[in-house]
Steps between C-alpha positions, in 0.01 A plus 500: 500500500393721780160666528639844415676360185170346387323831563758689302481253215124513494501883516748518214291264285185709574678823411639346183148395403377859572774644283416260218130598531589870479723429194221312323254785576744754364549291182124463461437874535790624292558215252868507597701317759663668795835670445740202434795689659325472835414125470801344668319250712312180449387405756571733795814390673660610827740729310205703365315751715158383393310774682702758304430309178127476582502876572675568171242293307212677678653835410524392132142375498375817674687715245341304222155548650548879496555499126193649329515244223485216751222674697301522174567134425367397843188716486185333362436584138163599353354310206303676230118471516202547265144517635172451309143518623172359364149496640560168685867492596841658511802362312852582620800396306839499673803460278734249671730344238726241653291458818354159583135478601590328831705810592203740480256593782178686431267658761221756512439734791224752465533648155871412460655207319841397638737292287830393647761242419850435382686476172793263548834560332503220249740658258812353657736349246765259629849640453382857415498814712201731445593834345154635414160367601206726428163438658412475866564193713399413852180593683229703340182660624214692347196654658224588250205715599183347359222717371247344744495338846508124448262316730510164329822318577479274188800600292657290228826522323701355219859541399638443154792644302616711793163674547295449816126566444284550802121496456299668773116487494340834573253521777264768613717790604547473875679708760867411551547230761761243585370225267795298382524254219833325452666258257854368548743335264391163363162536662443835336321348197763648269561273200 
């Protein structure tokens, strides 16, 4: 083989891989495969204009990304919260059914509690196509304004039955500063 033939073969393989990546992304976002009528290649051959095929796949993916339903699916969702206060501490409950404790990050900045993480789609059933799945999936974030500035970075948390409880000791009310306390995933103390 000549050097130009090797280059063409390598380029075709790379473009075929890019097309397959776009198709997997499209399937992941929409839950459906690409239009089967336009899938007449595997892998890219010299008879197929792979740049045109890549452009077609990009247009389909871009069209999908403009769909308001897909945009809503990709935006972080906001979990429900309940907040209680005693003389000594603040208790925040975040309702996260189906979220694993190692997929949650907790941090405090000033008088704000930040809870972020991800709920994975674990409801896949082999041989079935989803028709209706209620409840948010993917990344979530929640910022909770605390009643007082938190100067002590000692926070603790537990997680049971889909409810994350964050316990924050109260300190003397202090002016807002950049004090940060952070707990991540497995190290977050969530049980």
